[in-house]
C-alpha positions in Angstrom: -24.5 16.6 39.7 -23.4 13.4 41.4 -20.3 11.9 39.7 -19.6 9.1 42.2 -16.6 10.6 44.0 -17.1 11.8 47.5 -13.5 12.1 48.7 -10.0 12.8 47.5 -9.1 9.3 48.2 -11.7 8.0 45.8 -10.5 10.4 43.1 -6.9 9.4 43.7 -7.9 5.7 43.5 -9.7 6.3 40.2 -6.7 8.2 38.8 -4.3 5.5 40.0 -6.4 2.9 38.3 -6.4 4.9 35.0 -2.6 5.2 35.2 -2.2 1.5 35.9 -4.4 0.7 32.8 -2.4 3.0 30.6 0.9 1.5 31.9 -0.4 -2.1 31.2 -1.5 -1.0 27.8 1.9 0.4 26.8 3.7 -2.6 28.3 1.5 -4.9 26.2 2.2 -3.0 23.0 5.9 -3.1 23.8 5.8 -6.8 24.2 3.8 -7.3 21.0 5.9 -5.2 18.7 8.9 -6.7 16.9 10.6 -3.4 16.3 13.3 -2.7 19.0 12.9 1.1 18.6 9.1 0.9 19.1 9.6 -1.4 22.0 11.7 1.3 23.7 9.1 4.0 22.9 6.3 2.0 24.4 8.4 1.2 27.4 9.0 5.0 27.9 5.3 5.7 27.6 4.7 3.0 30.2 7.3 4.5 32.5 5.6 7.9 32.2 2.3 6.3 33.4 4.1 4.8 36.4 5.5 8.2 37.3 2.0 9.6 37.2 0.8 6.8 39.4 3.6 7.2 41.9 3.0 11.0 42.0 -0.7 10.3 42.9 0.2 7.7 45.5 2.8 9.8 47.2 0.8 13.0 47.2 1.2 15.0 50.4 0.3 18.6 51.2 3.2 19.9 49.2 2.6 17.7 46.2 -1.1 18.6 46.2 -0.2 22.3 46.4 2.3 21.9 43.5 -0.3 20.1 41.5 -2.9 22.9 42.1 -0.3 25.6 41.3 0.2 23.9 37.9 -3.4 24.7 37.0 -2.4 28.3 36.6 0.6 27.5 34.4 0.2 28.6 30.8 1.0 25.9 28.3 1.2 26.1 24.6 -1.3 24.1 22.6 0.2 22.9 19.4 -3.2 21.3 18.6 -1.5 18.7 16.4 -3.5 15.8 17.7 -6.7 17.7 16.9 -5.8 17.5 13.2 -4.8 13.9 13.1 -6.9 10.8 12.5 -7.9 8.6 15.4 -6.3 5.2 15.1 -6.3 1.9 16.7 -3.2 0.6 18.4 -1.2 -1.9 16.4 2.1 -3.6 17.4 3.3 -2.9 13.8 2.7 0.8 13.9 5.6 3.1 13.1 7.0 5.9 15.2 4.7 8.5 13.7 1.7 6.4 14.3 2.8 5.7 17.9 3.1 9.5 18.6 -0.3 10.1 17.1 -1.8 7.4 19.2 -0.1 8.6 22.4 -1.1 12.2 21.8 -4.7 11.2 21.2 -4.7 9.0 24.3 -3.4 11.9 26.4 -6.0 14.2 24.9 -8.8 11.8 25.8 -7.6 11.6 29.4 -7.4 15.4 29.5 -11.0 15.6 28.2 -12.2 13.1 30.8 -10.6 15.0 33.7 -11.9 18.3 32.4 -15.4 17.1 32.2 -15.2 15.7 35.8 -13.8 19.0 37.0 -16.8 20.8 35.4 -19.5 18.6 36.7 -18.2 18.1 40.2 -20.2 19.8 42.9 -17.3 19.8 45.2 -14.9 22.7 44.6 -11.9 20.8 46.0 -12.5 17.8 43.8 -13.0 20.1 40.8 -9.6 21.6 41.5 -8.0 18.2 41.7 -9.6 17.1 38.4 -8.5 20.3 36.8 -4.9 19.7 38.0 -5.0 16.2 36.6 -6.3 17.5 33.3 -3.4 20.0 33.2 -0.9 17.1 33.7 -2.4 15.3 30.7 -2.1 18.5 28.6 1.6 18.7 29.7 2.2 15.1 28.4 0.3 15.7 25.2 2.4 18.8 24.5 5.6 16.8 25.0 4.5 14.2 22.5 3.3 16.9 20.0 6.6 18.7 20.3 8.4 15.5 19.3 6.0 15.0 16.5 6.4 18.5 15.2 10.2 18.4 15.4 10.3 15.2 13.3 7.4 15.4 10.9 6.5 19.1 10.5 9.8 20.7 9.7 
């Protein structure tokens, strides 16, 4: 099945674009909210997206190998976001809502990369998409652990 990506450079470009969009989204929320704590949270989410972008832009043979090795890493799945309602972003959302939104957003990114990995005819591209999906799972897990520590004691 043709998915529109023929080279690693195209995949990296697509992933960088998604990270830039996510960064801009969180920066926008940080600017719109009036709560200083929430501003800081959204800025941290935005910075995470910049780290992802920089990782992709600076990928060399070692970085790619490390990314592929991460596919084999076993991660817990708290599956918290799967039990929570989808929600629209709102500058007035509280911390709990922000965590839910962020976890859902990471989950959607993981789902996208997982589908792309499955439908790609190119094994190398499939591996790259699978590694990117795993990275999104890692971020979702971090958010869900925070949620669990605070709201599911």
